[in-house]
C-alpha positions as CSV (number, residue, x, y, z in Angstrom):
1,M,59.9,128.8,158.1
2,K,58.0,127.7,155.1
3,G,60.9,128.6,152.7
4,I,63.3,126.4,154.7
5,S,61.1,123.4,154.5
6,A,60.8,123.7,150.7
7,L,64.5,124.0,150.4
8,I,65.1,120.9,152.5
9,A,62.5,119.0,150.6
10,T,64.2,119.9,147.3
11,V,67.6,118.9,148.5
12,L,66.3,115.6,149.9
13,L,64.5,114.9,146.6
14,L,67.7,115.6,144.6
15,A,69.8,113.4,146.9
16,F,67.3,110.6,146.6
17,T,67.2,110.9,142.8
18,I,71.0,110.9,142.5
19,A,71.3,107.9,144.9
20,V,68.8,105.9,142.8
21,A,70.6,106.9,139.6
22,G,73.9,105.7,141.0
23,I,72.5,102.4,142.0
24,I,71.0,101.8,138.6
25,S,74.2,102.9,136.9
26,I,76.3,100.4,138.9
27,F,73.8,97.6,138.0
28,F,73.9,98.3,134.3
29,T,77.6,98.7,134.2
30,G,78.1,95.2,135.7
31,F,75.4,93.7,133.6
32,T,77.0,95.2,130.4
33,K,80.4,93.9,131.3
34,Q,79.1,90.4,132.0
35,T,77.1,90.3,128.8
36,T,79.9,91.6,126.6
37,G,82.3,89.0,128.0
38,A,79.9,86.2,127.2
39,V,79.2,87.4,123.7
40,S,82.9,87.9,123.1
41,G,83.7,84.3,124.2
42,Q,81.0,83.0,121.8
43,G,82.5,85.1,119.0
44,Q,86.0,83.7,119.6
45,N,84.6,80.2,119.5
46,L,82.9,80.8,116.2
47,I,86.0,82.2,114.7
48,A,88.2,79.4,116.1
49,C,85.8,76.7,114.7
50,S,85.2,78.4,111.4
51,S,88.0,76.3,109.8
52,S,86.9,73.0,111.4
53,N,84.0,72.2,109.0
54,P,84.4,68.6,108.0
55,V,85.4,68.0,104.3
56,I,84.0,65.0,102.6
57,D,86.8,63.6,100.5
58,K,85.2,60.5,98.9
59,V,81.8,58.9,98.7
60,Y,81.7,55.3,97.4
61,Y,78.2,54.0,96.8
62,P,76.8,50.8,95.2
63,L,76.2,50.8,91.5
64,S,74.9,47.2,91.4
65,A,71.8,45.5,92.7
66,S,73.9,43.6,95.2
67,G,75.4,46.7,97.0
68,S,73.8,48.1,100.1
69,S,76.2,50.4,101.8
70,V,77.9,53.8,101.4
71,N,81.5,54.3,102.3
72,V,82.3,57.9,103.2
73,T,85.8,59.3,103.8
74,Y,86.0,62.7,105.4
75,S,88.6,64.9,107.1
76,N,88.9,67.9,109.4
77,P,91.1,70.7,108.0
78,G,90.8,72.8,111.2
79,L,92.7,73.0,114.5
80,Y,90.0,71.6,116.9
81,N,88.4,68.2,117.4
82,V,85.0,67.7,116.0
83,T,82.9,65.5,118.2
84,N,79.5,63.8,118.1
85,I,79.6,63.4,114.4
86,T,76.6,62.2,112.5
87,L,76.6,61.2,108.9
88,Y,73.5,61.7,106.8
89,T,72.8,60.3,103.3
90,A,69.8,61.3,101.2
91,Y,68.5,59.6,98.0
92,P,66.3,60.9,95.2
93,N,63.5,58.6,96.2
94,G,63.2,60.4,99.6
95,T,65.0,57.7,101.6
96,T,67.5,59.0,104.2
97,F,70.0,57.1,106.4
98,S,72.0,58.4,109.3
99,F,74.9,57.0,111.3
100,G,76.6,58.6,114.2
101,G,77.0,59.2,117.9
102,Q,80.2,59.2,119.8
103,I,82.4,59.5,116.7
104,Y,85.1,62.2,116.8
105,L,87.5,63.6,114.2
106,N,90.9,64.8,115.0
107,P,92.2,68.0,113.5
108,S,94.5,68.8,110.6
109,G,94.3,66.4,107.8
110,T,93.4,63.1,109.6
111,N,90.9,61.1,107.7
112,S,88.0,59.0,109.0
113,S,86.0,56.5,107.1
114,V,82.5,55.4,107.9
115,V,80.4,52.7,106.2
116,V,76.6,53.3,106.3
117,S,74.7,50.1,105.8
118,G,71.2,49.8,104.3
119,A,71.7,52.1,101.3
120,P,69.4,51.5,98.4
121,P,71.2,49.3,95.8
122,A,72.1,50.9,92.4
123,I,71.0,54.4,93.5
124,A,73.5,57.3,93.8
125,P,72.9,59.5,96.9
126,T,71.9,63.1,96.2
127,E,73.7,64.4,99.3
128,V,76.0,63.1,102.0
129,R,76.4,65.4,105.0
130,V,78.7,65.2,108.0
131,V,77.5,67.2,111.0
132,G,79.3,67.5,114.3
133,F,80.4,69.9,117.1
134,C,83.6,71.9,117.4
135,Q,84.7,72.6,121.0
136,G,81.6,70.7,122.2
137,N,79.0,73.4,121.3
138,Q,79.7,75.0,117.9
139,P,77.9,73.1,115.1
140,V,80.0,72.4,112.0
141,S,79.1,70.5,108.8
142,G,80.3,69.6,105.4
143,S,78.5,68.0,102.5
144,C,79.0,66.3,99.1
145,L,76.3,66.7,96.5
146,T,75.5,64.8,93.3
147,G,77.8,65.9,90.5
148,Q,80.7,67.0,92.7
149,S,84.0,65.3,92.4
150,C,83.7,63.6,95.9
151,M,80.8,61.4,94.6
152,L,82.7,58.5,93.1
153,G,80.4,55.5,92.9
154,Q,82.0,52.1,93.0
């Protein structure tokens, strides 16, 4: 009688272990599929938005003591709208200015022009940067630095 009880106990223990392993396997299979789908979607957005970094075409800045604004022309070479654009200008004296908000940039060669007021007169910016979001959540940016052909002066 004792041999039969041990055999039944072993069979029950194996059945319980296999049942728990099956439940865990089903959970992790679903979790893995869901996570893989989310990561794949983010990867596709990154690839799609990789060509939508704004390009700064021209930066006009004051060269006289009377000037106090910077005019920036930029474009979107990509296929998707860039939204919530903010324009940043930085100067060698540590001064920075920003302008932005609900500005958007259509794709494929359309240009936008923004005038940022309050620039220091007769000082060339060290950097002008355009930052926005492609497809609402992928950050994209473009910049123009001192010495590059996009810094034109006035």
